[in-house]
All heavy atoms as a GROMACS GRO file, in nm:
protein
  521
    1MET      N    1   0.960  -1.136  -0.766
    1MET     CA    2   0.965  -1.061  -0.900
    1MET      C    3   0.940  -1.158  -1.008
    1MET      O    4   0.977  -1.272  -1.008
    1MET     CB    5   1.108  -1.007  -0.908
    1MET     CG    6   1.156  -0.906  -0.814
    1MET     SD    7   1.280  -0.803  -0.896
    1MET     CE    8   1.224  -0.646  -0.841
    2ALA      N    9   0.870  -1.103  -1.107
    2ALA     CA   10   0.844  -1.179  -1.226
    2ALA      C   11   0.966  -1.170  -1.318
    2ALA      O   12   1.036  -1.077  -1.323
    2ALA     CB   13   0.724  -1.113  -1.295
    3GLN      N   14   0.986  -1.281  -1.395
    3GLN     CA   15   1.099  -1.286  -1.487
    3GLN      C   16   1.046  -1.300  -1.628
    3GLN      O   17   0.972  -1.399  -1.656
    3GLN     CB   18   1.192  -1.398  -1.448
    3GLN     CG   19   1.318  -1.389  -1.529
    3GLN     CD   20   1.426  -1.488  -1.470
    3GLN    OE1   21   1.404  -1.557  -1.377
    3GLN    NE2   22   1.536  -1.484  -1.531
    4LYS      N   23   1.085  -1.209  -1.718
    4LYS     CA   24   1.053  -1.222  -1.858
    4LYS      C   25   1.163  -1.275  -1.933
    4LYS      O   26   1.282  -1.261  -1.901
    4LYS     CB   27   1.015  -1.086  -1.911
    4LYS     CG   28   0.899  -1.018  -1.840
    4LYS     CD   29   0.878  -0.878  -1.895
    4LYS     CE   30   0.770  -0.807  -1.819
    4LYS     NZ   31   0.747  -0.672  -1.862
    5GLN      N   32   1.134  -1.350  -2.043
    5GLN     CA   33   1.240  -1.404  -2.126
    5GLN      C   34   1.205  -1.382  -2.275
    5GLN      O   35   1.091  -1.385  -2.314
    5GLN     CB   36   1.250  -1.556  -2.104
    5GLN     CG   37   1.298  -1.592  -1.968
    5GLN     CD   38   1.306  -1.735  -1.946
    5GLN    OE1   39   1.245  -1.813  -2.014
    5GLN    NE2   40   1.385  -1.776  -1.849
    6THR      N   41   1.314  -1.364  -2.357
    6THR     CA   42   1.299  -1.341  -2.497
    6THR      C   43   1.429  -1.378  -2.567
    6THR      O   44   1.530  -1.390  -2.501
    6THR     CB   45   1.246  -1.205  -2.533
    6THR    OG1   46   1.212  -1.200  -2.673
    6THR    CG2   47   1.350  -1.100  -2.504
    7GLN      N   48   1.427  -1.384  -2.698
    7GLN     CA   49   1.547  -1.400  -2.774
    7GLN      C   50   1.605  -1.264  -2.819
    7GLN      O   51   1.529  -1.184  -2.871
    7GLN     CB   52   1.519  -1.483  -2.898
    7GLN     CG   53   1.488  -1.633  -2.874
    7GLN     CD   54   1.610  -1.713  -2.827
    7GLN    OE1   55   1.721  -1.691  -2.872
    7GLN    NE2   56   1.589  -1.800  -2.737
    8LYS      N   57   1.731  -1.243  -2.795
    8LYS     CA   58   1.800  -1.120  -2.841
    8LYS      C   59   1.942  -1.151  -2.879
    8LYS      O   60   1.995  -1.251  -2.848
    8LYS     CB   61   1.802  -1.017  -2.726
    8LYS     CG   62   1.664  -0.965  -2.686
    8LYS     CD   63   1.678  -0.838  -2.611
    8LYS     CE   64   1.538  -0.779  -2.581
    8LYS     NZ   65   1.472  -0.707  -2.686
    9HIS      N   66   2.002  -1.057  -2.960
    9HIS     CA   67   2.140  -1.077  -3.001
    9HIS      C   68   2.232  -1.010  -2.896
    9HIS      O   69   2.212  -0.902  -2.851
    9HIS     CB   70   2.166  -1.001  -3.133
    9HIS     CG   71   2.297  -1.025  -3.188
    9HIS    ND1   72   2.403  -0.942  -3.165
    9HIS    CD2   73   2.351  -1.127  -3.261
    9HIS    CE1   74   2.517  -0.990  -3.217
    9HIS    NE2   75   2.481  -1.102  -3.283
   10CYS      N   76   2.332  -1.090  -2.854
   10CYS     CA   77   2.434  -1.048  -2.758
   10CYS      C   78   2.558  -1.005  -2.834
   10CYS      O   79   2.615  -1.091  -2.904
   10CYS     CB   80   2.461  -1.153  -2.650
   10CYS     SG   81   2.593  -1.109  -2.536
   11LYS      N   82   2.607  -0.881  -2.815
   11LYS     CA   83   2.727  -0.840  -2.890
   11LYS      C   84   2.853  -0.911  -2.835
   11LYS      O   85   2.948  -0.933  -2.901
   11LYS     CB   86   2.743  -0.690  -2.876
   11LYS     CG   87   2.642  -0.614  -2.959
   11LYS     CD   88   2.666  -0.465  -2.949
   11LYS     CE   89   2.563  -0.392  -3.036
   11LYS     NZ   90   2.583  -0.244  -3.028
   12SER      N   91   2.849  -0.940  -2.698
   12SER     CA   92   2.959  -1.002  -2.637
   12SER      C   93   2.974  -1.154  -2.679
   12SER      O   94   3.091  -1.195  -2.713
   12SER     CB   95   2.944  -1.001  -2.483
   12SER     OG   96   3.050  -1.065  -2.422
   13CYS      N   97   2.861  -1.226  -2.689
   13CYS     CA   98   2.870  -1.363  -2.730
   13CYS      C   99   2.865  -1.378  -2.882
   13CYS      O  100   2.895  -1.488  -2.937
   13CYS     CB  101   2.741  -1.435  -2.672
   13CYS     SG  102   2.745  -1.448  -2.500
   14GLN      N  103   2.820  -1.270  -2.955
   14GLN     CA  104   2.810  -1.270  -3.102
   14GLN      C  105   2.716  -1.379  -3.152
   14GLN      O  106   2.738  -1.443  -3.249
   14GLN     CB  107   2.944  -1.295  -3.162
   14GLN     CG  108   3.047  -1.184  -3.144
   14GLN     CD  109   3.002  -1.050  -3.205
   14GLN    OE1  110   2.949  -1.052  -3.316
   14GLN    NE2  111   3.013  -0.940  -3.130
   15LYS      N  112   2.595  -1.390  -3.084
   15LYS     CA  113   2.495  -1.487  -3.125
   15LYS      C  114   2.365  -1.449  -3.060
   15LYS      O  115   2.353  -1.370  -2.965
   15LYS     CB  116   2.533  -1.624  -3.091
   15LYS     CG  117   2.551  -1.659  -2.945
   15LYS     CD  118   2.596  -1.801  -2.921
   15LYS     CE  119   2.619  -1.822  -2.770
   15LYS     NZ  120   2.657  -1.963  -2.748
   16GLN      N  121   2.250  -1.512  -3.112
   16GLN     CA  122   2.127  -1.504  -3.045
   16GLN      C  123   2.122  -1.583  -2.920
   16GLN      O  124   2.167  -1.697  -2.917
   16GLN     CB  125   2.013  -1.556  -3.142
   16GLN     CG  126   1.982  -1.467  -3.261
   16GLN     CD  127   1.910  -1.341  -3.219
   16GLN    OE1  128   1.964  -1.234  -3.224
   16GLN    NE2  129   1.785  -1.357  -3.179
   17VAL      N  130   2.073  -1.517  -2.812
   17VAL     CA  131   2.074  -1.585  -2.682
   17VAL      C  132   1.935  -1.563  -2.611
   17VAL      O  133   1.860  -1.474  -2.657
   17VAL     CB  134   2.186  -1.530  -2.591
   17VAL    CG1  135   2.323  -1.566  -2.644
   17VAL    CG2  136   2.172  -1.386  -2.572
   18LEU      N  137   1.915  -1.639  -2.513
   18LEU     CA  138   1.801  -1.623  -2.431
   18LEU      C  139   1.826  -1.499  -2.339
   18LEU      O  140   1.927  -1.507  -2.263
   18LEU     CB  141   1.768  -1.746  -2.346
   18LEU     CG  142   1.645  -1.738  -2.259
   18LEU    CD1  143   1.512  -1.723  -2.342
   18LEU    CD2  144   1.642  -1.857  -2.168
   19ALA      N  145   1.743  -1.395  -2.351
   19ALA     CA  146   1.764  -1.281  -2.263
   19ALA      C  147   1.658  -1.285  -2.153
   19ALA      O  148   1.545  -1.325  -2.176
   19ALA     CB  149   1.751  -1.154  -2.344
   20THR      N  150   1.697  -1.245  -2.031
   20THR     CA  151   1.607  -1.243  -1.923
   20THR      C  152   1.600  -1.104  -1.858
   20THR      O  153   1.701  -1.023  -1.868
   20THR     CB  154   1.653  -1.340  -1.813
   20THR    OG1  155   1.785  -1.302  -1.766
   20THR    CG2  156   1.650  -1.480  -1.859
   21LYS      N  157   1.491  -1.073  -1.789
   21LYS     CA  158   1.466  -0.941  -1.730
   21LYS      C  159   1.372  -0.961  -1.614
   21LYS      O  160   1.277  -1.029  -1.627
   21LYS     CB  161   1.401  -0.854  -1.839
   21LYS     CG  162   1.362  -0.714  -1.791
   21LYS     CD  163   1.301  -0.643  -1.911
   21LYS     CE  164   1.268  -0.501  -1.870
   21LYS     NZ  165   1.211  -0.425  -1.978
   22LYS      N  166   1.415  -0.907  -1.502
   22LYS     CA  167   1.329  -0.912  -1.384
   22LYS      C  168   1.233  -0.799  -1.384
   22LYS      O  169   1.265  -0.686  -1.415
   22LYS     CB  170   1.414  -0.909  -1.262
   22LYS     CG  171   1.492  -1.034  -1.242
   22LYS     CD  172   1.578  -1.024  -1.114
   22LYS     CE  173   1.668  -1.154  -1.103
   22LYS     NZ  174   1.757  -1.144  -0.993
   23GLY      N  175   1.110  -0.823  -1.350
   23GLY     CA  176   1.007  -0.718  -1.340
   23GLY      C  177   0.946  -0.716  -1.201
   23GLY      O  178   0.963  -0.805  -1.120
   24PRO      N  179   0.862  -0.616  -1.177
   24PRO     CA  180   0.800  -0.604  -1.046
   24PRO      C  181   0.687  -0.713  -1.023
   24PRO      O  182   0.632  -0.757  -1.120
   24PRO     CB  183   0.735  -0.465  -1.048
   24PRO     CG  184   0.721  -0.441  -1.194
   24PRO     CD  185   0.827  -0.503  -1.267
   25ASN      N  186   0.666  -0.744  -0.898
   25ASN     CA  187   0.560  -0.837  -0.862
   25ASN      C  188   0.430  -0.750  -0.850
   25ASN      O  189   0.407  -0.687  -0.744
   25ASN     CB  190   0.595  -0.905  -0.729
   25ASN     CG  191   0.495  -1.008  -0.685
   25ASN    OD1  192   0.381  -1.006  -0.732
   25ASN    ND2  193   0.534  -1.099  -0.601
   26HIS      N  194   0.355  -0.753  -0.952
   26HIS     CA  195   0.237  -0.666  -0.952
   26HIS      C  196   0.128  -0.699  -0.851
   26HIS      O  197   0.058  -0.610  -0.798
   26HIS     CB  198   0.176  -0.662  -1.097
   26HIS     CG  199   0.261  -0.594  -1.197
   26HIS    ND1  200   0.290  -0.464  -1.189
   26HIS    CD2  201   0.330  -0.643  -1.304
   26HIS    CE1  202   0.371  -0.423  -1.292
   26HIS    NE2  203   0.396  -0.542  -1.357
   27ILE      N  204   0.119  -0.832  -0.815
   27ILE     CA  205   0.021  -0.874  -0.714
   27ILE      C  206   0.057  -0.806  -0.576
   27ILE      O  207  -0.022  -0.754  -0.509
   27ILE     CB  208   0.009  -1.026  -0.708
   27ILE    CG1  209  -0.031  -1.082  -0.842
   27ILE    CG2  210  -0.083  -1.064  -0.592
   27ILE    CD1  211  -0.165  -1.044  -0.888
   28LEU      N  212   0.186  -0.818  -0.543
   28LEU     CA  213   0.236  -0.766  -0.420
   28LEU      C  214   0.204  -0.614  -0.414
   28LEU      O  215   0.160  -0.558  -0.311
   28LEU     CB  216   0.380  -0.795  -0.402
   28LEU     CG  217   0.449  -0.721  -0.279
   28LEU    CD1  218   0.389  -0.777  -0.156
   28LEU    CD2  219   0.597  -0.744  -0.287
   29HIS      N  220   0.239  -0.541  -0.529
   29HIS     CA  221   0.222  -0.399  -0.524
   29HIS      C  222   0.073  -0.358  -0.516
   29HIS      O  223   0.043  -0.259  -0.461
   29HIS     CB  224   0.287  -0.338  -0.650
   29HIS     CG  225   0.438  -0.342  -0.642
   29HIS    ND1  226   0.508  -0.250  -0.561
   29HIS    CD2  227   0.534  -0.413  -0.703
   29HIS    CE1  228   0.638  -0.270  -0.575
   29HIS    NE2  229   0.650  -0.370  -0.657
   30LEU      N  230  -0.010  -0.436  -0.583
   30LEU     CA  231  -0.158  -0.414  -0.575
   30LEU      C  232  -0.206  -0.427  -0.427
   30LEU      O  233  -0.278  -0.344  -0.379
   30LEU     CB  234  -0.230  -0.511  -0.661
   30LEU     CG  235  -0.384  -0.501  -0.657
   30LEU    CD1  236  -0.434  -0.364  -0.697
   30LEU    CD2  237  -0.447  -0.610  -0.736
   31ILE      N  238  -0.160  -0.532  -0.358
   31ILE     CA  239  -0.196  -0.551  -0.221
   31ILE      C  240  -0.148  -0.437  -0.129
   31ILE      O  241  -0.223  -0.382  -0.053
   31ILE     CB  242  -0.145  -0.686  -0.169
   31ILE    CG1  243  -0.222  -0.798  -0.242
   31ILE    CG2  244  -0.162  -0.695  -0.014
   31ILE    CD1  245  -0.161  -0.938  -0.214
   32LEU      N  246  -0.022  -0.396  -0.152
   32LEU     CA  247   0.031  -0.288  -0.072
   32LEU      C  248  -0.040  -0.155  -0.100
   32LEU      O  249  -0.058  -0.070  -0.010
   32LEU     CB  250   0.186  -0.269  -0.099
   32LEU     CG  251   0.267  -0.384  -0.045
   32LEU    CD1  252   0.416  -0.370  -0.099
   32LEU    CD2  253   0.264  -0.381   0.108
   33THR      N  254  -0.082  -0.136  -0.232
   33THR     CA  255  -0.154  -0.017  -0.263
   33THR      C  256  -0.294  -0.014  -0.196
   33THR      O  257  -0.336   0.086  -0.142
   33THR     CB  258  -0.179  -0.006  -0.416
   33THR    OG1  259  -0.045   0.002  -0.480
   33THR    CG2  260  -0.253   0.121  -0.458
   34LEU      N  261  -0.360  -0.124  -0.191
   34LEU     CA  262  -0.487  -0.139  -0.125
   34LEU      C  263  -0.474  -0.122   0.025
   34LEU      O  264  -0.556  -0.045   0.090
   34LEU     CB  265  -0.553  -0.268  -0.155
   34LEU     CG  266  -0.600  -0.290  -0.304
   34LEU    CD1  267  -0.648  -0.438  -0.316
   34LEU    CD2  268  -0.695  -0.189  -0.344
   35VAL      N  269  -0.370  -0.177   0.089
   35VAL     CA  270  -0.350  -0.166   0.237
   35VAL      C  271  -0.320  -0.021   0.275
   35VAL      O  272  -0.362   0.023   0.378
   35VAL     CB  273  -0.238  -0.264   0.278
   35VAL    CG1  274  -0.200  -0.236   0.423
   35VAL    CG2  275  -0.284  -0.405   0.261
   36THR      N  276  -0.240   0.048   0.191
   36THR     CA  277  -0.202   0.181   0.225
   36THR      C  278  -0.295   0.286   0.170
   36THR      O  279  -0.265   0.406   0.158
   36THR     CB  280  -0.059   0.209   0.174
   36THR    OG1  281  -0.054   0.199   0.028
   36THR    CG2  282   0.038   0.120   0.242
   37VAL      N  283  -0.411   0.244   0.118
   37VAL     CA  284  -0.518   0.332   0.068
   37VAL      C  285  -0.460   0.422  -0.047
   37VAL      O  286  -0.480   0.539  -0.052
   37VAL     CB  287  -0.579   0.414   0.180
   37VAL    CG1  288  -0.712   0.483   0.121
   37VAL    CG2  289  -0.612   0.338   0.298
   38GLY      N  290  -0.382   0.354  -0.135
   38GLY     CA  291  -0.332   0.425  -0.254
   38GLY      C  292  -0.194   0.495  -0.244
   38GLY      O  293  -0.138   0.530  -0.344
   39ALA      N  294  -0.143   0.505  -0.125
   39ALA     CA  295  -0.018   0.576  -0.114
   39ALA      C  296   0.096   0.498  -0.179
   39ALA      O  297   0.196   0.558  -0.227
   39ALA     CB  298   0.015   0.593   0.036
   40TRP      N  299   0.086   0.363  -0.184
   40TRP     CA  300   0.197   0.284  -0.238
   40TRP      C  301   0.206   0.290  -0.393
   40TRP      O  302   0.308   0.252  -0.453
   40TRP     CB  303   0.176   0.138  -0.199
   40TRP     CG  304   0.298   0.051  -0.233
   40TRP    CD1  305   0.311  -0.030  -0.337
   40TRP    CD2  306   0.420   0.042  -0.152
   40TRP    NE1  307   0.432  -0.093  -0.334
   40TRP    CE2  308   0.502  -0.043  -0.223
   40TRP    CE3  309   0.467   0.104  -0.041
   40TRP    CZ2  310   0.634  -0.088  -0.184
   40TRP    CZ3  311   0.589   0.072   0.002
   40TRP    CH2  312   0.670  -0.018  -0.065
   41VAL      N  313   0.103   0.346  -0.460
   41VAL     CA  314   0.101   0.351  -0.599
   41VAL      C  315   0.222   0.432  -0.658
   41VAL      O  316   0.272   0.400  -0.766
   41VAL     CB  317  -0.034   0.403  -0.656
   41VAL    CG1  318  -0.047   0.551  -0.637
   41VAL    CG2  319  -0.056   0.366  -0.797
   42ILE      N  320   0.271   0.529  -0.588
   42ILE     CA  321   0.386   0.612  -0.629
   42ILE      C  322   0.505   0.521  -0.630
   42ILE      O  323   0.586   0.522  -0.732
   42ILE     CB  324   0.409   0.729  -0.528
   42ILE    CG1  325   0.287   0.823  -0.536
   42ILE    CG2  326   0.536   0.798  -0.562
   42ILE    CD1  327   0.281   0.920  -0.429
   43VAL      N  328   0.526   0.436  -0.532
   43VAL     CA  329   0.642   0.346  -0.535
   43VAL      C  330   0.630   0.244  -0.647
   43VAL      O  331   0.721   0.217  -0.716
   43VAL     CB  332   0.648   0.269  -0.398
   43VAL    CG1  333   0.763   0.164  -0.402
   43VAL    CG2  334   0.667   0.371  -0.284
   44TRP      N  335   0.508   0.192  -0.667
   44TRP     CA  336   0.478   0.093  -0.777
   44TRP      C  337   0.517   0.156  -0.913
   44TRP      O  338   0.582   0.088  -0.992
   44TRP     CB  339   0.331   0.060  -0.768
   44TRP     CG  340   0.289  -0.054  -0.853
   44TRP    CD1  341   0.365  -0.132  -0.939
   44TRP    CD2  342   0.154  -0.107  -0.867
   44TRP    NE1  343   0.286  -0.230  -1.004
   44TRP    CE2  344   0.163  -0.219  -0.956
   44TRP    CE3  345   0.038  -0.075  -0.806
   44TRP    CZ2  346   0.044  -0.287  -0.988
   44TRP    CZ3  347  -0.076  -0.154  -0.834
   44TRP    CH2  348  -0.067  -0.252  -0.927
   45ILE      N  349   0.477   0.281  -0.935
   45ILE     CA  350   0.511   0.348  -1.064
   45ILE      C  351   0.666   0.357  -1.084
   45ILE      O  352   0.716   0.329  -1.192
   45ILE     CB  353   0.443   0.480  -1.077
   45ILE    CG1  354   0.289   0.459  -1.093
   45ILE    CG2  355   0.496   0.562  -1.191
   45ILE    CD1  356   0.207   0.585  -1.068
   46LEU      N  357   0.728   0.402  -0.974
   46LEU     CA  358   0.875   0.414  -0.984
   46LEU      C  359   0.951   0.283  -1.005
   46LEU      O  360   1.039   0.276  -1.087
   46LEU     CB  361   0.926   0.486  -0.856
   46LEU     CG  362   0.885   0.632  -0.835
   46LEU    CD1  363   0.930   0.679  -0.701
   46LEU    CD2  364   0.946   0.718  -0.950
   47VAL      N  365   0.901   0.180  -0.937
   47VAL     CA  366   0.964   0.043  -0.957
   47VAL      C  367   0.942   0.000  -1.104
   47VAL      O  368   1.028  -0.056  -1.161
   47VAL     CB  369   0.904  -0.051  -0.853
   47VAL    CG1  370   0.937  -0.194  -0.896
   47VAL    CG2  371   0.951  -0.019  -0.718
   48SER      N  372   0.828   0.021  -1.155
   48SER     CA  373   0.793  -0.013  -1.293
   48SER      C  374   0.874   0.062  -1.393
   48SER      O  375   0.913   0.007  -1.499
   48SER     CB  376   0.641   0.001  -1.319
   48SER     OG  377   0.569  -0.082  -1.248
   49LEU      N  378   0.902   0.192  -1.369
   49LEU     CA  379   0.982   0.271  -1.462
   49LEU      C  380   1.127   0.237  -1.461
   49LEU      O  381   1.195   0.241  -1.565
   49LEU     CB  382   0.960   0.420  -1.426
   49LEU     CG  383   0.825   0.478  -1.461
   49LEU    CD1  384   0.816   0.626  -1.410
   49LEU    CD2  385   0.799   0.473  -1.612
   50PHE      N  386   1.180   0.205  -1.345
   50PHE     CA  387   1.323   0.183  -1.333
   50PHE      C  388   1.357   0.037  -1.315
   50PHE      O  389   1.431  -0.001  -1.216
   50PHE     CB  390   1.381   0.268  -1.215
   50PHE     CG  391   1.368   0.415  -1.246
   50PHE    CD1  392   1.271   0.489  -1.168
   50PHE    CD2  393   1.444   0.476  -1.336
   50PHE    CE1  394   1.257   0.626  -1.194
   50PHE    CE2  395   1.430   0.612  -1.362
   50PHE     CZ  396   1.334   0.689  -1.288
   51GLN      N  397   1.304  -0.049  -1.394
   51GLN     CA  398   1.330  -0.194  -1.379
   51GLN      C  399   1.459  -0.235  -1.442
   51GLN      O  400   1.523  -0.156  -1.513
   51GLN     CB  401   1.211  -0.274  -1.436
   51GLN     CG  402   1.161  -0.235  -1.571
   51GLN     CD  403   1.035  -0.314  -1.607
   51GLN    OE1  404   1.034  -0.435  -1.592
   51GLN    NE2  405   0.936  -0.250  -1.651
   52ASP      N  406   1.504  -0.352  -1.410
   52ASP     CA  407   1.635  -0.404  -1.456
   52ASP      C  408   1.633  -0.419  -1.610
   52ASP      O  409   1.524  -0.445  -1.673
   52ASP     CB  410   1.656  -0.551  -1.400
   52ASP     CG  411   1.688  -0.543  -1.254
   52ASP    OD1  412   1.731  -0.436  -1.200
   52ASP    OD2  413   1.672  -0.638  -1.182
   53PRO      N  414   1.749  -0.404  -1.674
   53PRO     CA  415   1.761  -0.420  -1.815
   53PRO      C  416   1.760  -0.566  -1.859
   53PRO      O  417   1.776  -0.660  -1.784
   53PRO     CB  418   1.893  -0.351  -1.846
   53PRO     CG  419   1.976  -0.382  -1.725
   53PRO     CD  420   1.881  -0.365  -1.610
   54TRP      N  421   1.746  -0.586  -1.993
   54TRP     CA  422   1.760  -0.724  -2.047
   54TRP      C  423   1.905  -0.769  -2.031
   54TRP      O  424   1.990  -0.690  -2.051
   54TRP     CB  425   1.726  -0.724  -2.188
   54TRP     CG  426   1.578  -0.707  -2.220
   54TRP    CD1  427   1.516  -0.599  -2.260
   54TRP    CD2  428   1.478  -0.807  -2.202
   54TRP    NE1  429   1.380  -0.623  -2.278
   54TRP    CE2  430   1.351  -0.750  -2.244
   54TRP    CE3  431   1.473  -0.940  -2.163
   54TRP    CZ2  432   1.232  -0.822  -2.240
   54TRP    CZ3  433   1.359  -1.011  -2.157
   54TRP    CH2  434   1.238  -0.957  -2.197
   55ARG      N  435   1.927  -0.892  -1.985
   55ARG     CA  436   2.061  -0.944  -1.968
   55ARG      C  437   2.073  -1.078  -2.040
   55ARG      O  438   1.986  -1.156  -2.053
   55ARG     CB  439   2.092  -0.968  -1.819
   55ARG     CG  440   2.090  -0.842  -1.746
   55ARG     CD  441   2.190  -0.843  -1.626
   55ARG     NE  442   2.204  -0.718  -1.562
   55ARG     CZ  443   2.297  -0.631  -1.593
   55ARG    NH1  444   2.390  -0.655  -1.679
   55ARG    NH2  445   2.301  -0.515  -1.531
   56CYS      N  446   2.197  -1.098  -2.093
   56CYS     CA  447   2.229  -1.228  -2.163
   56CYS      C  448   2.237  -1.342  -2.064
   56CYS      O  449   2.292  -1.330  -1.954
   56CYS     CB  450   2.361  -1.215  -2.234
   56CYS     SG  451   2.422  -1.369  -2.310
   57SER      N  452   2.165  -1.450  -2.092
   57SER     CA  453   2.166  -1.570  -2.003
   57SER      C  454   2.298  -1.644  -2.008
   57SER      O  455   2.331  -1.724  -1.916
   57SER     CB  456   2.049  -1.662  -2.028
   57SER     OG  457   2.068  -1.715  -2.160
   58GLN      N  458   2.377  -1.619  -2.112
   58GLN     CA  459   2.509  -1.687  -2.121
   58GLN      C  460   2.621  -1.617  -2.047
   58GLN      O  461   2.694  -1.676  -1.974
   58GLN     CB  462   2.545  -1.691  -2.278
   58GLN     CG  463   2.447  -1.763  -2.365
   58GLN     CD  464   2.461  -1.910  -2.352
   58GLN    OE1  465   2.574  -1.962  -2.356
   58GLN    NE2  466   2.351  -1.984  -2.348
   59CYS      N  467   2.637  -1.487  -2.073
   59CYS     CA  468   2.746  -1.408  -2.012
   59CYS      C  469   2.705  -1.305  -1.911
   59CYS      O  470   2.785  -1.253  -1.839
   59CYS     CB  471   2.828  -1.342  -2.124
   59CYS     SG  472   2.741  -1.210  -2.211
   60GLY      N  473   2.580  -1.272  -1.902
   60GLY     CA  474   2.526  -1.180  -1.807
   60GLY      C  475   2.540  -1.030  -1.847
   60GLY      O  476   2.507  -0.945  -1.771
   61GLN      N  477   2.585  -1.008  -1.974
   61GLN     CA  478   2.603  -0.873  -2.026
   61GLN      C  479   2.465  -0.798  -2.038
   61GLN      O  480   2.366  -0.871  -2.072
   61GLN     CB  481   2.672  -0.873  -2.156
   61GLN     CG  482   2.820  -0.880  -2.152
   61GLN     CD  483   2.887  -0.760  -2.096
   61GLN    OE1  484   2.902  -0.743  -1.975
   61GLN    NE2  485   2.917  -0.660  -2.183
   62ARG      N  486   2.462  -0.673  -2.023
   62ARG     CA  487   2.343  -0.594  -2.046
   62ARG      C  488   2.318  -0.591  -2.196
   62ARG      O  489   2.412  -0.563  -2.272
   62ARG     CB  490   2.361  -0.457  -1.986
   62ARG     CG  491   2.247  -0.364  -1.990
   62ARG     CD  492   2.283  -0.235  -1.930
   62ARG     NE  493   2.162  -0.161  -1.908
   62ARG     CZ  494   2.152  -0.052  -1.839
   62ARG    NH1  495   2.263  -0.001  -1.779
   62ARG    NH2  496   2.037   0.008  -1.824
   63LEU      N  497   2.194  -0.613  -2.246
   63LEU     CA  498   2.159  -0.610  -2.385
   63LEU      C  499   2.094  -0.482  -2.427
   63LEU      O  500   2.015  -0.428  -2.347
   63LEU     CB  501   2.080  -0.732  -2.420
   63LEU     CG  502   2.142  -0.864  -2.389
   63LEU    CD1  503   2.044  -0.974  -2.414
   63LEU    CD2  504   2.266  -0.887  -2.464
   64GLN      N  505   2.116  -0.441  -2.549
   64GLN     CA  506   2.054  -0.323  -2.606
   64GLN      C  507   1.916  -0.364  -2.657
   64GLN      O  508   1.886  -0.483  -2.682
   64GLN     CB  509   2.134  -0.279  -2.730
   64GLN     CG  510   2.275  -0.246  -2.697
   64GLN     CD  511   2.295  -0.097  -2.671
   64GLN    OE1  512   2.220  -0.021  -2.713
   64GLN    NE2  513   2.401  -0.067  -2.597
   65LEU      N  514   1.821  -0.268  -2.666
   65LEU     CA  515   1.691  -0.296  -2.727
   65LEU      C  516   1.703  -0.317  -2.864
   65LEU      O  517   1.683  -0.369  -2.948
   65LEU     CB  518   1.596  -0.178  -2.696
   65LEU     CG  519   1.562  -0.162  -2.550
   65LEU    CD1  520   1.469  -0.037  -2.542
   65LEU    CD2  521   1.488  -0.278  -2.490
   0.00000   0.00000   0.00000
């Protein structure tokens, strides 16, 4: 899984923190889509839509957009 990072405000910590978010491994999904002749693209779309939320790297709380 790919991991994205950015600065966000954490209400729990009451400060700007490094926020992390895990995303799908697009290379793996591309390979699986090619191997299954396109059938895997449905799973890829669902995984991309329902990915993990941004989390505080300090306390682990879920962060708002």
